[in-house]
N, C-alpha and C positions, 0 to 999 in steps of 0.2 A: 504493500500500500504506500508506504513512504520510503521504499527501498529503491536502489538503482535498478536499471533495466539491463538484462544480459543481452538483449537484442538490439537496442538502440542506445549508443553511448551519448553522454551529455545530460543536460538538464531535463528534468521530468516534472510535470504537474499532475497530481493525482486528484481524481474526482471523488467528492463526498456526496452521498445521498442525503440531502438536507431535509429540513422539516418546516411546516407551517403550523405545527401543533403548539398549543399554549405552553408557555414556559421556555420553549426552545425555538421560537419563531425566528427563522434565519440565524440560528445559533448552533454551535457545536455542543452536543450532549445527548442525553437520552439513551435509547437502545439502538439496535441494528448497526449499520455501518457508521452512522453518526456517532454512536457511542464508542465504536472501535477507534475512530479518529480522535475522540476525546482522550482516550487512554494513551494512544500513541503520541499525541502532542504533549501531554503532561499538563498538570494544573496551571502552572505559570503561563505557558504559551497559549493555553485555551482562553485565558482572560484577554490577552492581547489580540488573538485572532477574532474573538467575538466582538471586541470593540471595533476592529477593522471591518468586520461584516456589517455592523451598524452604519459605519461611515459610508461604505460602498453602497448599501441599500439606499441611504438618503441621497447619495450622488446620482443614483439611477432613477429614483422615484420622487425625489423632492425633499427638501429640508424638513426634518421632524417627522418624516413618514414612518421610520422604523418604530419610534416610541408610540405613535398612534396605532399603527397596524399590529404591532405585537400585543397590544392590549385588546384590540377589537379587530381581528383580521377581516379584510374586505370580503364581501360575498363572492366576488370573482377573484380568487386568489392570484396574486402576481407570481408567476412561475418563471424563473430565469436562472442564470448562473453568475456567480460573483467570484472573482479571483482574489485570493489573499496570499501574500508571501508567507512561507513558513521556514523554520530552521530545523531541518531533520538530521543534520550532521552528515549529509551525503548529497547526491545529485538531485534529490527531490526538493525543489525550491518553492513549490507553491501548492496550495489546495484550491481546487475549484469546487465551490459550494453550489450545488445544483439541486433544485427542488422539482420533483416530478408531480404529475397529476394524481389525484385520488380517483382510481378507476372503478368501474362497475364490472359486471360479468361480461359486458360487451367489449371490454379491453380497449384496443386501439383500432377498432373497426371503423369508427366514424371519421370522415375526412378532417373534421375540425379538431378531433383529438390527435390525429396523426400530425397535423400541422402544428399544433401547440407543443407536442412532444419534440418534434424536429427542431423547433425554434429554440428550445432550451439548450440543445447541443450546439446549434449555430451560435447562440449567445456565448457559450463557453469558448468555442474556438475563436470567435471574434475577440474575446477578452485576451486570449493568448496572443493573437496576431497584433494586438495593440499595446502589449506590454513592452517595456524597455529591455527586458531580459531575452536572451537567445534561448528559446525553449525548443528542445529536440523532439520531445514526445509527450503525449497526453494519455495517461492511464485512466481509462474510463470505467464506469460502472453502468449497469443497465437499470436506470431509474424506474421506480414503481414496480419492481419485480418482486417485492416483499409484501409488507402489510398494505402498501398503497395500491396493490394490484386488485384488491377486492376479490371477487370470485371468478375473474377472468382465467380461462384455461392457460396454463403457463406456456405450453408449446406454441399455441397460436399467438399469445402475447409476445413471446421472444422473437418469432419470425417478423412480426410487424415492427417491434421496437428496434431490432437490428437494422431493418430497412430504413427506418427513420434516421437512425444514427449515421448510416452510410450516406444517406441523402444530405444530411446536415454537413458532413465533412466535405462532400463534393461541392456543395453550394458555397461554402466558405473558401475553399481552395480556389475555385474559379473567380470569386470576388477579390481575393487578396493573394495572388499566386506568388509574389515575391516574398511576402512575410511568412508564407507557409510552405515554401519550396522544399525545405529539408525537414518537414514535420511528419511524425509518425504517430499512429494510434496503437496503444497497447490495450488488448482485451483480456478478460479473464480466461485462464486455461486450467483452472482447478477442476479436476474430474469428480470431486465429491458432490453428491446430490445437494441441491437440484441443478447445479451448474452445467452439466452436460446439455440440458435443454438450451441454455444460453449459447453454448458453443454451436449447437445445431442451428440455432436461430441465425447466427452470423454466417454459417456455411450456406444455409438456404438463401439468405438475402444476398450474399456475395455471388452465389451461383446464378441467381435470377438476374444479376446485373453483369453477367459475363466476366466476372473477375478471374484473374489468374491466381489460382490457389496453390500454395507451396506448403512445405512442412513448417515454415516459419510464419505463415499467415496468408494474406491475400492482398492483391493490388487491384484497385478499381480504377479504370480509365474514366475520369470525370469529364 
């Protein structure tokens, strides 16, 4: 999560699955992956990171919005990605705090849900493209694959989510080719359940887009 990559040398940004829940609204903490980040960063750095998230949220949505929205979240939750530098003692130099949608059993079948999901990843990649640091890789997570997935079948969700993620990468690279020319995406390859479904989702989505698939991953011609 906060480790170096054996596939892509250089600086890495790792994605956290954030929250709009009361008490941890756009903050690091709680359970799931967000809780794992809390433990990995340590108490002192979490305080700093959470302060930076509040500043980044206000910069995106307006001054004073985090204080207001964290107490009374808007009915239409703002879902996006915010980049915060971290000190992990290695090549992982940033955390991308991304909040996915709370889905129903229909998953990502609706075009509006797919568009919203894709935009969260496009926001993340644009944040990386616009940073002053030279970032070589973005270690992603499949947002809303846990408690935010609702009752959506995992396999169907994973296929749709992987497709949205690939589309977001392609859209961003086409828009900013110079900033992202040496940029790679790292995906989960843990074979412990339920992650094989995530791997199959990327394989299916990549195959549908005529990707070149190798033992180290795949290349999509955007």
